[in-house]
C-alpha positions as CSV (number, residue, x, y, z in Angstrom):
1,M,62.3,101.0,12.3
2,T,63.8,102.5,15.4
3,A,66.7,105.0,15.4
4,R,69.0,102.3,16.9
5,A,67.9,99.7,14.3
6,A,68.8,102.1,11.6
7,G,72.3,102.4,12.9
8,F,71.8,105.7,14.5
9,T,71.4,106.5,18.2
10,L,70.1,109.8,19.4
11,P,72.5,111.7,21.6
12,P,71.5,111.9,25.2
13,R,69.2,114.8,26.0
14,R,70.9,117.7,27.8
15,P,69.8,118.2,31.4
16,A,67.4,121.0,31.9
17,Q,70.0,122.7,34.1
18,R,72.4,123.0,31.1
19,L,69.7,124.2,28.9
20,G,69.0,126.9,31.5
21,V,72.6,128.0,31.5
22,A,72.5,128.6,27.8
23,V,69.2,130.5,28.0
24,V,70.5,132.6,30.9
25,R,73.7,133.4,29.0
26,D,71.7,134.5,25.9
27,L,69.3,136.6,27.8
28,V,72.1,138.3,29.7
29,E,73.8,139.2,26.4
30,L,70.5,140.6,25.1
31,I,70.2,142.8,28.2
32,V,73.8,143.9,28.4
33,T,73.9,144.9,24.7
34,G,70.7,146.8,25.0
35,Q,68.6,144.6,22.7
36,L,66.4,144.3,25.7
37,A,66.5,147.9,27.0
38,E,66.1,149.2,30.5
39,G,62.5,149.3,31.5
40,Q,61.5,147.0,28.7
41,L,59.3,143.9,29.5
42,L,60.6,140.5,28.6
43,P,58.4,138.5,26.3
44,P,56.0,136.1,28.1
45,E,57.0,132.6,28.9
46,G,55.3,131.1,25.9
47,P,57.2,133.0,23.2
48,L,60.5,132.7,25.1
49,S,59.9,128.9,25.4
50,E,59.3,128.6,21.7
51,H,62.2,130.9,20.8
52,F,64.8,129.0,22.8
53,G,63.2,125.5,22.3
54,V,63.0,124.8,26.0
55,S,60.1,124.2,28.4
56,R,58.4,126.9,30.3
57,T,60.0,125.5,33.5
58,V,63.4,126.2,32.1
59,I,62.4,129.7,31.1
60,R,60.9,130.3,34.6
61,E,64.2,129.1,36.3
62,S,66.3,131.2,33.9
63,V,64.3,134.3,34.7
64,K,64.9,133.6,38.4
65,R,68.7,133.5,37.7
66,L,68.4,136.9,35.9
67,E,66.6,138.3,38.9
68,E,69.3,137.1,41.2
69,K,71.9,138.8,39.0
70,G,69.9,142.1,39.4
71,L,69.2,142.3,35.6
72,V,65.4,142.1,35.9
73,V,62.6,142.9,38.3
74,V,59.6,140.5,38.4
75,A,56.4,142.3,39.3
76,Q,53.3,140.2,39.9
77,G,50.7,141.1,37.3
78,R,53.0,143.3,35.3
79,G,55.6,140.9,33.9
80,T,59.3,140.9,34.0
81,Q,61.1,144.2,33.4
82,V,64.7,144.9,32.6
83,A,66.3,146.6,35.6
84,R,68.4,149.8,35.5
85,T,72.1,149.2,35.1
86,G,72.9,150.4,38.6
87,S,71.0,147.4,40.0
88,W,73.0,144.8,38.0
89,N,75.5,142.6,39.8
90,M,78.5,143.4,37.6
91,L,80.8,141.1,39.6
92,D,78.7,138.2,38.6
93,P,80.9,136.1,36.2
94,V,78.3,135.8,33.5
95,V,77.3,139.5,33.6
96,L,80.9,140.7,33.8
97,S,82.0,138.5,30.9
98,A,79.1,139.7,28.8
99,L,79.9,143.3,29.6
100,I,83.6,142.9,28.6
101,D,82.9,140.8,25.5
102,N,80.5,143.4,24.1
103,D,82.5,146.4,25.2
104,E,82.8,148.0,21.8
105,S,84.1,151.4,23.2
106,L,86.3,149.7,25.8
107,G,84.5,151.9,28.4
108,V,83.9,148.9,30.7
109,L,87.6,148.0,30.7
110,D,88.3,151.7,31.4
111,E,86.0,151.6,34.4
112,L,87.4,148.2,35.5
113,T,90.9,149.6,35.5
114,V,90.0,152.6,37.6
115,V,88.3,150.4,40.2
116,R,91.2,148.0,40.2
117,G,93.7,150.7,40.5
118,S,92.0,152.3,43.5
119,L,91.5,149.0,45.4
120,E,94.9,147.6,44.7
121,A,96.5,151.0,45.6
122,A,94.7,150.8,49.0
123,M,95.9,147.3,49.5
124,A,99.5,148.2,48.7
125,G,99.3,151.1,51.1
126,T,97.9,148.9,53.9
127,L,100.7,146.3,53.3
128,A,103.3,149.1,53.4
129,S,101.9,150.4,56.7
130,R,102.4,147.2,58.6
131,R,104.4,144.7,56.6
132,T,106.7,142.2,58.4
133,P,110.1,141.2,57.2
134,G,108.6,137.9,56.0
135,E,105.9,139.6,54.0
136,L,108.4,141.9,52.4
137,A,110.5,138.9,51.5
138,R,107.4,137.3,49.7
139,V,106.8,140.5,47.6
140,E,110.5,140.7,46.8
141,H,110.5,137.1,45.7
142,A,107.5,137.7,43.5
143,L,109.3,140.5,41.7
144,A,112.5,138.4,41.4
145,A,110.4,135.7,39.7
146,M,109.3,138.3,37.1
147,R,112.8,139.4,36.5
148,E,114.0,135.8,35.9
149,I,111.4,135.1,33.1
150,Q,110.8,138.5,31.7
151,H,111.3,137.4,28.1
152,E,108.9,134.4,28.3
153,T,105.5,136.0,27.6
154,D,103.2,133.4,29.1
155,S,105.4,132.7,32.1
156,F,105.9,136.5,32.7
157,R,102.2,137.0,32.6
158,Q,101.6,134.4,35.2
159,A,104.4,135.8,37.4
160,D,102.9,139.2,37.1
161,V,99.5,137.8,38.3
162,V,101.3,136.1,41.2
163,F,102.9,139.5,42.2
164,H,99.5,141.3,42.3
165,F,97.8,138.5,44.1
166,T,100.6,138.4,46.7
167,V,100.1,142.1,47.5
168,M,96.4,141.6,47.7
169,E,96.6,138.6,50.0
170,L,99.2,140.1,52.3
171,S,97.1,143.3,52.7
172,G,94.5,141.4,54.7
173,N,91.6,143.2,53.0
174,R,89.5,140.2,52.0
175,L,86.7,142.1,50.4
176,A,89.0,144.2,48.2
177,E,91.0,141.1,47.4
178,N,87.9,139.2,46.3
179,I,86.6,142.0,44.1
180,C,90.0,142.6,42.5
181,K,90.6,139.0,41.7
182,R,87.2,138.7,40.1
183,L,87.8,141.7,37.9
184,Y,91.4,140.7,37.1
185,R,90.5,137.1,36.1
186,R,87.6,138.1,33.9
187,A,89.6,140.9,32.2
188,M,92.5,138.5,31.5
189,E,90.2,136.3,29.4
190,S,89.7,139.2,27.0
191,N,92.1,139.9,24.1
192,R,91.0,143.5,24.3
193,F,92.4,143.8,27.8
194,H,95.8,142.6,26.7
195,G,95.7,145.2,23.9
196,L,98.8,146.5,22.1
197,T,102.5,146.2,22.8
198,Y,105.2,148.8,22.5
199,E,109.0,149.0,22.8
200,H,110.5,148.3,26.2
201,A,107.2,147.1,27.6
202,F,108.8,144.4,29.8
203,E,111.3,146.8,31.2
204,S,108.7,149.5,32.1
205,T,106.5,146.9,33.7
206,L,109.4,145.6,35.9
207,D,110.5,149.2,36.8
208,E,106.9,150.0,37.9
209,H,106.6,146.9,40.0
210,A,110.0,147.7,41.6
211,L,108.7,151.1,42.7
212,V,105.8,149.4,44.5
213,V,108.2,147.0,46.3
214,D,110.5,149.8,47.2
215,A,107.7,151.8,48.8
216,I,106.5,148.8,50.7
217,S,110.1,148.2,51.9
218,R,110.3,151.8,53.2
219,Q,106.8,151.5,54.7
220,D,105.9,154.5,52.6
221,V,102.1,154.2,52.5
222,V,101.4,157.1,50.1
223,G,104.2,156.1,47.9
224,A,103.0,152.5,47.7
225,E,99.5,153.6,46.9
226,R,100.7,156.0,44.2
227,A,103.1,153.5,42.6
228,M,100.4,150.8,42.3
229,R,97.7,153.1,41.0
230,D,100.0,154.7,38.5
231,H,101.2,151.3,37.3
232,I,97.8,149.8,36.8
233,I,96.2,152.8,35.1
234,G,99.3,153.8,33.1
235,S,99.8,150.3,31.9
236,W,96.3,150.1,30.6
237,Q,96.5,153.5,28.9
238,R,99.7,152.5,27.1
239,R,98.4,149.2,25.7
240,R,94.8,150.3,25.2
241,L,93.7,149.6,21.7
242,A,93.8,152.8,19.7
243,G,91.8,151.5,16.7
244,P,88.5,149.6,16.6
245,P,88.4,147.1,19.5
246,D,87.5,144.2,17.2
247,E,90.8,144.4,15.4
248,P,93.2,141.9,16.9
249,G,96.3,143.4,18.5
250,P,99.8,142.0,17.9
251,G,99.7,140.2,21.3
252,G,102.4,139.9,23.9
253,G,104.0,142.9,25.6
254,E,103.4,144.6,28.8
255,R,101.4,143.0,31.5
256,E,100.2,144.1,34.9
């Protein structure tokens, strides 16, 4: 009796490409969490194929993806070795997500905030140095949009993102913009990044954004850099989880 005759139809087999995505994700997590440590050799294709329940072809393609992400080094005759962390492509979406999701100490988010703060500060300074009346009007409009919806958490968060993206885009620094947007988007997916709230969080966020706009308006390069950096780093430090990071925070509150 066939499966169809018995009233049951097997689900369609997942394409090998999708199987490979799952294998890559699992292997990335094993490397990022240190279960496969720096310098350690990956198991041969056979055991990996058996473990994941996929063909050797899928394993081979998955290892190639890991190599492209800088996580492993394939040496002919020696096998596949986990690369040092300095070689990892940490802007790769899969790698960055795995780093953030397994960031028990919040150290990755600390580092992300420092990098973001430095790059966005530079972009704010660049904009202040040569902003046009039209560009200033766009930044002021982004701040006004935040003021209008400050008590609607989800809408306020989106308006906050628009403000930062507006400054990035108007700076004209495409490389810094691209890096910051990747970091920002991935961080926003993590509950740990949103952290804790505190009294007058919305007000302080608006005040700090206003300082950035004021410096840009006055074409104060140093002031714009300082205001943006202080806001991003200070905002994270205030809402950073004080307890174990796996404990859910109350949600809401200050944004960036």
